[in-house]
N, C-alpha and C positions, 0 to 999 in steps of 0.2 A: 503493499499500503503506499503510495505517495501522500504525506500532510504535511501542508504549509501552513503557516500560521505567519499574519505580520509582518512578511515578510519587506523588506526593506532595503534597496541596493543605490546607494548613491555617490556622487563623486563632486570633487571642487574643481571648479575652474576661476583662474585669472581674467577680472573683467579690468581692460583698461580704455582710457578715456581718449579720444580721438581727437588730432591733432600731435602737435610738439609740447603742449603743457601735460598732456595728459600723456606722453611716453615720458618725461622726466621723473611725472610723479609716479610713475607705475618702476624705478628703479629705487624708489624710497620705501614706497609702499605700496603694495598691489591690492587693490580692492578684490573678494572670495565673492564666490558666490556656487551656491548648492543646489545642482541640479540631481533628479529622480528617474532611473531607469526603472525600476521600480518601486513603489510607494504604498506599504502595506496590506498587501496582497495574499488572498486567503483560498487555500486549494485543497481538497481529496479527490481521490483517485485510485479505486479500488483493483484487485489482480484482477487481470482481464479486458479492463477498460479501453479503449482509444477513447481518445481526448484532441479534438484540433484547437490547434490555438491560432486566434486570430486578430492581425491588426496592422497599422499601417508600420511604413520603415520606422524604425527608430523608437515603436511602441513598446519595447521591452519582451518581446518573444522570445529573440537567440539571448537575451539575457538570463532570463530565469531558465530557459537549457542550460546552461552553461553552470548556473549555481545549483540544478539537482544535479549533473554530471560529475560535478566535483571541482570544475575548472576557477571558479568564481566563488569567492568568498562575499556569502550578504554585509550590508553593514548592521543589520540588526534583522530580528525574528528568529523563527526557528524554521525548521524542513528535515523530513527524513523519509527517505526510500528506505523500505523494506528494514525497517527499523534503524538506518546507519544513517549521519548527518552525513551528506557527501563529502562537502570539503574539508573532510578527517581524510580523505581518499585511502579508506581501509579497502586492504586487498578484499577483501570476501564480501563485501559489495562492489566491487569495479569488477569482479568474477560475473557478476549476476545482470552489469549494467551495460546497454551499446549505446552508442551515437554516432549516426550517422549524419554527413552535414553534406547535404548540396554540393557546394564549392570546394568541400577539403579531402584530401584522399588519404588513403590510408591502406592501399597497396603501392608497391612501387612498381612505379611507372619503364625502367629499363628491366623487369623482371617481370616471366610469368608469375599469372595471377597464384598460379598452384606452388610454386615459390615461397610467394607472401604466405599463402594459407600451413605450411607448414612451419614457418617463425610463429605463428598467431597459434599454431598449436600445442607450438611447446611455452610461449609466453602466460596461454589459460592453463596452460596444465590438461589436456584433454585428453583421456588413453585415446588408443589405437582403435578399439572400437565405436565410440564414440564419432572420433573423431571421421571415421570409415564411412559410419550410415549417416552423419550430415551433410558430408559431402557428395553425397552420391541424391541423399535426396534434395538439396537446393540446387545443383548443378542439373539435375533433372525436370526440376520445378520451373528452375528460370530459363530452361532450353538455351544452357551456355555450354555444357560440358568441350565440343570442340573445340572453344576459343581459351579454356583454360593453362594452357601448352604455348601460347602466346604472347610475346611480351605487352605488356599493358599498353604501350604508350601506340600500339599498332592497329589498338580495339576501338571501337567507334565509339561514340559517347553512352550510347545507348547499354551496351554491351560493359564499358565501364564503370554505370551504375548498376551492373547487377552482377559483378564482381565485388565491389563495393558492400553490397548488401551480403553476399557470400563470408566476406571476410568478417562481417557485423557479426551474422547469426550463426556464427562453425561451434560457438562458445554454448548455444540454448537460453540466450538471455531472458531475466526474467522483466527488466525493462527495458523499453526500447525510445531513445529520443530520435526521430526524425524531423532536421529540419532542415528544411525543401528538398525533398530526398527528388524531384522532377523537374527540378529548372536546369534549364537546356534542351528539354528531352525533346524530341519531336514527339509528334502524339502519340504513334501506334509504339513507343518506346513510353511515355507515361500511361498509357493504357495497360503494356505490360508490367511495371512496377505496381501499378494501384491492382492490377488483378492476383498477384503475388503475396503483396501486404494483404488483401482482405483474406485471401485463402489460411496466410500463416497466422491470421490474428485468429482467426477461427480453431484453427488446429492444435496452436499453443501457447494462448492464453496469457499472453503475455498486458504489462501495463505498455501503453502508446501514447505518447503525447506527439504530435506533426506540426507542423507549423508549416504553410504553403500559403502560395498568391494564386495557387491554382486553382477556385472554390470546385473545380468536378471532384480533388483529390478528398477536402473536405465534403464533398455531398456523396460522396462514393463512401470515404472507409470510417467516414465519423457521426456518429450519434446525435453524441454532446460535442457540442463550441461552448470554448472561454472566448469573450471578445477582450482583447485589451486598449484601452485608449493611456497614452500621455503615462507608464508605467502602471497604472489603475487599471480590475478588472471591471467594466461596463455589462456582462452578461455573462454568465454562466448558466449550459442548461440545454435542451435540444435543440435541434434544428430546426424541428420541424414545428415547433414554439414561437421560435422566434417568426417563422413562415405565417401562423395564425394568428398574432398577436399585430404583426407589423404588414401583412401583407392583404390587408384587408382591402385595397384596391386591386383595380383592374388601368390595364393600359393599353389603348385604343391607339392604331397604328392607322394612319388615315391618308389615304394616297386619292388628290383630286386633279383637277387639268394644269391647275397651276402651282402646285406646292405636295412635299410630303409632309407629314407631321405628326410625333405622337403626344398622346393625353395621358396623364395617372387621375381616375377617375374610381369616387370611391363607391362600392359594389352597388347603396341602397340610389345614387344618383345615377348611373348606369345608363336607362334606360331613356331617362331625362336630357342625358347630354348629348346621347346618340341622336336623338329627335333632332336637336338644338343641330348638330354637323349637316345632316342630311337637308334641314333648310335652308342651313343658311351656303353648305357649296355643293359642287356638284361634283360625287362622289362618285370615282371608278371604284376602289376596292376601301374597306375596311377589313382589319384582323383586330379579336379584342385575347387579349393574353395575361396571365398571372405576372406579374414584375417580377425579375429574375431576382436570384439570390445574391447575387453577387451588389444590385440595387440596396438590395435589403439589409445587408451587411453594409456596405461604405453608409448606407443612413446613420446606424446604426455608433459606427466609429467618429463620425461625424457632430451628431445630435444627440448623442447616448439613448436608451433604448423607451423612453418617453412611457404615458401611461398606456398599461396594458388594453 
């Protein structure tokens, strides 16, 4: 279980006044300003859950993951993962955790992936039987077996992400942090990674936290989402509830002889607004849709949750 209570991560920056006077003043005394990457967040995640962490760049997503992975110390507050404080870097915890960052590599580019796996086997002290079993399962499921003896730098981006997933999962982690795992991948590779993670979650039931700017990742993998804005959680609950609470509108896409436009209309006013459009425009086409989940999430990040 992950248990986070009033977790805060702040940092101090020096503020310099503009101009020559400000530069001279900063030589003698610098004004300081405290900024918060995380500001008193609380979070509980049970074994087997997968949670989508959503927020704009700089909202605090990666900071939270780095704290829970033991890379960064918090300023204040408490956090335990599987009963361990991550920043104490207890090897008993690190053997049960895995961090996958879409922009960071843990396999060596100049070596075949299989060579990196052998080294990871020794680092995590995986016995021979478990190693062979996991290697067979992961390579078959990800359909990457034929590429494991090829130098990593010669693999495609999608193939490299697959071997990164294998490297992260060889030791059967109970906690997985996925930070932008599909970034830069083409549509086919994204779909393959999502499908694999969905099946892996069902079979092995790890605790998983996923950050992604691709809403398809969140929609397909995460029944529960946490939305973070400026270091604070503004929503923690089911994705479907967000859609019900803030998706009580319809989007009208209208094509006329002169223009194409969209309107977001409350469901209760849909018939009235549709009638007005036909009365005032020469309508060639009209389409009625639910608001996209991307727009709903963007609205929450920009304006907050608002009334239920």
